[in-house]
Residue frames as a rotation matrix with the C-alpha (Angstrom) as fourth column:
MET 1
0.044 -0.711 -0.702 92.78
-0.984 -0.153 0.093 112.79
-0.174 0.686 -0.706 126.56
GLU 2
-0.759 -0.334 0.559 92.81
-0.325 0.938 0.118 109.03
-0.564 -0.092 -0.821 127.17
GLY 3
0.144 0.905 0.401 89.34
0.210 0.368 -0.906 108.73
-0.967 0.214 -0.137 125.67
GLU 4
0.629 0.013 -0.777 90.51
-0.657 -0.526 -0.540 110.56
-0.416 0.851 -0.322 122.57
ARG 5
-0.446 -0.866 -0.224 93.43
-0.880 0.379 0.286 108.17
-0.163 0.325 -0.932 122.14
GLY 6
-0.587 0.318 0.744 91.12
0.051 0.932 -0.358 105.21
-0.808 -0.172 -0.564 122.58
ASP 7
0.559 0.808 -0.186 88.77
-0.061 -0.184 -0.981 106.66
-0.827 0.560 -0.054 119.99
PHE 8
0.310 -0.524 -0.793 91.69
-0.934 -0.326 -0.149 107.16
-0.180 0.787 -0.590 117.61
ALA 9
-0.712 -0.606 0.355 92.98
-0.559 0.795 0.235 103.63
-0.425 -0.031 -0.905 118.20
ALA 10
-0.137 0.762 0.633 89.55
0.269 0.644 -0.716 102.21
-0.953 0.073 -0.293 117.39
PHE 11
0.716 0.364 -0.596 89.27
-0.383 -0.509 -0.771 104.43
-0.584 0.780 -0.225 114.30
TYR 12
-0.130 -0.877 -0.463 92.72
-0.972 0.020 0.234 103.33
-0.196 0.481 -0.855 113.11
ALA 13
-0.730 -0.163 0.663 92.03
-0.209 0.978 0.010 99.64
-0.650 -0.131 -0.748 113.65
GLN 14
0.150 0.927 0.345 88.71
0.286 0.293 -0.912 99.88
-0.946 0.236 -0.221 111.83
THR 15
0.868 0.333 -0.370 89.89
-0.155 -0.524 -0.837 101.92
-0.472 0.784 -0.403 108.82
LYS 16
0.020 -0.967 -0.254 93.57
-0.629 -0.209 0.749 101.16
-0.777 0.145 -0.613 108.16
GLY 17
-0.424 -0.178 0.888 92.92
0.360 0.867 0.345 98.11
-0.831 0.466 -0.303 105.97
PRO 18
0.472 0.684 0.557 90.39
0.795 -0.056 -0.604 99.66
-0.382 0.728 -0.570 103.60
ILE 19
0.849 -0.207 -0.486 92.33
-0.280 -0.956 -0.082 102.93
-0.448 0.206 -0.870 103.36
PHE 20
-0.181 -0.977 0.116 95.59
-0.401 0.181 0.898 101.11
-0.898 0.116 -0.424 102.66
ARG 21
-0.243 0.133 0.961 94.00
0.678 0.732 0.070 99.03
-0.694 0.668 -0.268 99.92
ALA 22
0.798 0.586 0.139 92.47
0.523 -0.561 -0.642 102.11
-0.298 0.585 -0.754 98.27
VAL 23
0.615 -0.647 -0.452 95.75
-0.562 -0.761 0.324 104.03
-0.553 0.055 -0.831 98.40
LEU 24
-0.328 -0.741 0.586 97.67
-0.052 0.634 0.772 101.01
-0.943 0.223 -0.246 97.10
LEU 25
0.178 0.476 0.861 95.31
0.858 0.353 -0.373 100.81
-0.481 0.806 -0.345 94.13
ALA 26
0.962 0.228 -0.149 95.71
0.151 -0.901 -0.406 104.54
-0.227 0.368 -0.902 93.49
ILE 27
0.443 -0.874 -0.202 99.50
-0.725 -0.481 0.493 104.62
-0.528 -0.072 -0.846 93.84
GLY 28
0.868 -0.033 -0.495 100.40
-0.338 0.690 -0.640 101.15
0.362 0.723 0.588 92.60
ASP 29
-0.147 -0.960 -0.238 103.47
-0.159 0.260 -0.952 100.77
0.976 -0.102 -0.191 94.82
TYR 30
0.458 0.399 -0.795 103.26
0.588 0.534 0.607 98.91
0.667 -0.745 0.010 98.13
HIS 31
-0.267 -0.664 -0.698 106.00
0.964 -0.181 -0.197 100.83
0.005 -0.726 0.688 99.95
GLN 32
-0.907 0.014 0.421 104.84
0.066 -0.982 0.175 104.24
0.416 0.187 0.890 98.76
ALA 33
0.081 0.996 0.025 101.30
-0.054 -0.021 0.998 103.35
0.995 -0.082 0.052 99.81
GLU 34
0.275 -0.063 -0.959 102.55
0.887 0.401 0.228 102.34
0.371 -0.914 0.166 103.27
ASP 35
-0.735 -0.637 -0.233 104.39
0.678 -0.692 -0.246 105.64
-0.004 -0.339 0.941 103.62
ALA 36
-0.691 0.521 0.501 101.42
-0.134 -0.774 0.619 107.68
0.710 0.361 0.605 102.43
VAL 37
0.344 0.875 -0.341 98.99
0.199 0.287 0.937 105.94
0.917 -0.391 -0.076 104.75
SER 38
-0.009 -0.434 -0.901 101.35
0.987 0.142 -0.079 106.22
0.163 -0.890 0.427 107.71
GLU 39
-0.925 -0.360 0.117 101.75
0.351 -0.932 -0.093 109.94
0.142 -0.045 0.989 107.11
ALA 40
-0.324 0.889 0.324 97.99
-0.157 -0.388 0.908 110.36
0.933 0.243 0.265 106.79
TYR 41
0.499 0.525 -0.689 97.39
0.546 0.427 0.721 108.70
0.673 -0.736 -0.073 110.15
VAL 42
-0.452 -0.684 -0.572 100.13
0.892 -0.343 -0.295 110.75
0.006 -0.644 0.765 111.81
ARG 43
-0.894 0.174 0.414 98.37
-0.053 -0.956 0.288 113.89
0.446 0.235 0.864 110.56
ALA 44
0.078 0.989 -0.123 95.02
0.006 0.123 0.992 112.54
0.997 -0.078 0.004 111.68
LEU 45
0.178 -0.069 -0.982 96.35
0.921 0.362 0.141 111.87
0.346 -0.930 0.128 115.17
ARG 46
-0.831 -0.544 -0.118 97.70
0.555 -0.791 -0.258 115.43
0.047 -0.280 0.959 115.38
HIS 47
-0.795 0.577 0.189 94.26
-0.475 -0.785 0.398 116.78
0.378 0.226 0.898 114.50
TRP 48
-0.679 0.527 -0.510 92.17
0.458 0.848 0.267 114.09
0.573 -0.052 -0.818 116.18
ARG 49
-0.728 0.428 -0.536 90.58
0.427 -0.328 -0.843 116.36
-0.536 -0.842 0.056 118.78
ARG 50
-0.351 0.587 -0.729 88.83
-0.652 -0.713 -0.260 118.22
-0.672 0.384 0.633 115.96
LEU 51
-0.665 -0.010 -0.747 88.81
-0.687 0.402 0.606 115.46
0.295 0.916 -0.274 113.33
ARG 52
-0.955 0.296 -0.029 86.90
0.283 0.873 -0.396 113.00
-0.092 -0.386 -0.918 115.52
HIS 53
-0.218 0.913 -0.344 83.85
0.178 -0.309 -0.934 115.25
-0.960 -0.265 -0.095 115.03
HIS 54
-0.701 -0.095 -0.706 84.27
-0.637 -0.359 0.682 115.47
-0.319 0.928 0.191 111.26
PRO 55
0.367 0.929 -0.051 81.33
-0.843 0.309 -0.439 113.99
-0.392 0.204 0.897 109.31
SER 56
0.990 -0.075 -0.116 83.71
0.009 0.874 -0.485 111.56
0.138 0.480 0.867 107.56
PRO 57
0.487 -0.867 0.111 87.12
-0.632 -0.262 0.729 111.21
-0.603 -0.425 -0.675 109.19
THR 58
0.207 -0.388 0.898 87.85
0.461 0.848 0.260 108.26
-0.863 0.360 0.355 106.89
ALA 59
0.738 0.100 0.667 87.49
0.662 -0.302 -0.686 110.51
0.133 0.948 -0.289 103.85
TRP 60
0.890 -0.450 0.070 89.73
-0.454 -0.862 0.228 113.10
-0.042 -0.234 -0.971 105.51
VAL 61
0.232 -0.839 0.492 92.47
-0.320 0.411 0.853 110.52
-0.918 -0.356 -0.173 106.09
SER 62
0.205 -0.143 0.968 92.18
0.717 0.696 -0.049 108.94
-0.667 0.704 0.245 102.66
GLY 63
0.949 0.187 0.253 92.48
0.310 -0.695 -0.649 112.37
0.055 0.695 -0.717 101.05
TRP 64
0.662 -0.737 -0.132 96.08
-0.478 -0.551 0.684 112.76
-0.577 -0.390 -0.718 102.27
HIS 65
0.298 -0.618 0.728 97.72
0.495 0.752 0.435 110.30
-0.816 0.230 0.530 99.87
């Protein structure tokens, strides 16, 4: 389990900036984009055991906005 959390932490650190910027451009509101991205990462963490093997977890997360 600790390895999974470490993997998720690395994934989050690596992808949060680009995903936030893309969602901000799509939504146009900073606070709504923050909320949408936060919710997407909460969902990703809940499903991380399976999602970490997804061909494109970044696309999965960015699809939640």
